[in-house]
Steps between C-alpha positions, in 0.01 A plus 500: 500500500654839429638701778479875525829693494592861479348591836404869502451516129164666410331345186177600341378143510614173667322170452379315810684177543239291683384178336742511207513171305682400186773712332572832665443707174147356491440606854611856434293511186192355688527753777539784255196392307308470828596857602405638161164317473428588875559873446810520738692610178329755289536552117838668415648446851868457461645158618838466666810473275564131441849502648375677820209257543736209444732627768211556739374155452833332499453342155678508167425792268394250240233375735328854520562564138309183405216592730471835355501349151223263589279795609602698198382219274169485684461875443505590861816715495693688234858625467607848399863519376705702743210547748422152634196267533154609564151350577299494181130602489282194526316366197179653631646820624391794279246297303205622699604840646193524707437808710867619484482461126201744454599779268768298333498453122474118471748349261555186705186293554348416150134643508334364188272797414245502776282738292377189317345357807166674423438219243590246754235650734251483218570115472479458876154662514380245236649216693347599833156529332488136404318243712782242466752737637400420862635149456842642426522599865492140600773237471530413138762314298854635580577493123211731395161436350478346149379824336782697667755256365337516156543879511856441602558275189361779291733758641803267461414427130514873448864483625590221270450200732239241427425262787225264613263590785660238718830673469390836641522582866399831668735639761466808724743713299828448340698512813274222646554295185873538525480382860289198409742412220814523710352319797352226288782434263822592679674425831737693721848487343367474143646750245301713258655704217390862453600816324782683687242755601160345574161564659569604858210321661596182326846542634367547852255206467782266392719611778226440757448147370878418495516485122826623350486734194782489256553797257510401133664736260270680277521757213256736322283205406468355845647188663777343282434134417872421492551652846193309637654178358827583670346588829303171503823312454686697774224554757257211444194718445156352559308781330495850365287808562441729204277789395534478113254774411638770726765415746477674832698722562703516184202528261632254240275323265625171353457455126342186370837345402645544849190344653540201267863457584430531873225245473742250344737530792214466752387177333842358450607568853156400640456813688175630662444837343290754695366756245373824649294646221341799673590744228414285192192721433729788398599328173305522183526270310544263776830305548492123580543438873774269604218255612403468137847399399597278801151378593598201714760690695339842570279633781343810343371776737288790359412752772227751427620773740674703240266434205156527679504590873771499759272459800302186385814272529397227239746311282461224252746206536556199276724202564596207288348170573807351668501792753134581524410273800781643710388854418137437572604341833713806580228736400235327716738492806605859467176666391217252588307710242551800271302815581201402279333843501824659368533234232128562402577864443795403275261255316246777437772738367611243251160379391345843476790641290586753772844331540582581140408866556718517814795359325461737200481801737803385698714447196394845382591653836832314513598616156443871607703445822793345287494802280548721808793277601652500161503873483712514810714192433540514123793257507277224634387244231177565318277209564211358296309405813418744791652373819369601840848573624842592368857383594764767502882492535649724773814710462834348589565511868127536602353203678127417471476533877631863476254582225205368716613735780560794278167451326317473832656832605343647188147352571525198278471133583679265261670162512871442445633201319648354819158387595476272199858383467562126558867575581693817569451767236812521281575772249249789465223496752130523401159608610143419396252784443129402520374759251132389531481591861493884521159655508527643151755591225581834659597343826701230311679773319589675823629181654705400192648852480613478860656150442677629187630797695650272768660285234637796315655641826662156552480533876624183656571588861208490740444445862463129525430467873132596554 
């Protein structure tokens, strides 16, 4: 048990010592995490210098350093050279600004063109007018009705994945499908390889389930197969998580050759691949999903929140035969049943052709938004597909946490790269700009102009204790 020393020393934070078990550094890290999650420590609060905390607790400096490092790897704290260690904003902080965010230009949360929801309402009215719809309000199969799964097959075929009806499962959104996959196929302590920057909510979900994420080096074409092979040998990976069609947040699209090379490593290493294909609809012609190249090793998840409607929370999920029974068991235990009425509206959108109209409109709108972005960031790569967000480098010396605060002061909500980083950001910092989220192109231009002004001024010093 550590003993407090340095009586009379006033520190900004001290961990409670009651009930400590195991290594001391883990106890410090656990108390720090509890105080962050419990709100005792607020985003950007400054933590005590490591040496002073070590003296106050009567432990070695290396013990506190290790505890801080554990928290940094979890994304709960961040270090600023020459200034100290601070509490990082939580994964959910800033995603939904709520009342305090009214009036902000939204570049953080990805809003997938809500103006297309009028067509969704048209489908909803048709669904509610049918006599059979009343039965969807009862307990039905947790995997969806046969006709809903048939519509799902049709949608997946349009994305380059042909599967049998028995392979298709309906989940309550992509996040729900990810939770089902992780809880069904992995155990606490298992390791999954991801891009160095990955989907923030997948990061949070894995952490909550005790699953370790290992960063795998990538390049302009996505996750590198040789780096994955090396990481498997060094870390003993059980699986990987990839978004080949548009990686969130980096916006990388894997070419077919990279997908093929990655599929070979997945099969040879007998990994479980979780493929998040939520942005596959943006590509014409379609690119083969990883599930089409490594069929027996890949769980494919295709959410419809970005392509069709964010609020309906429906995703199509396929699993290879060897894993399907475990996935179905997990889905039944977690969901009991999918929201059948929502799935029926998605069915109507697909079968009526309205889904195609929505996709065409969203692609058109996204292309226009990307033109606005390109005008202000001409150095950014010109892309053949229209992503819903863009990934930018920050000036040397500017942290992504600093940019978030500076942008907020200018009435803009955005997300810094630290929210997506698997380990500490090294080299230039980054930020993700959700260009589909502002109300219109005029508001987007105003927000991007403000962000560009902040970057051009290169301001790096802000008040971190808020």
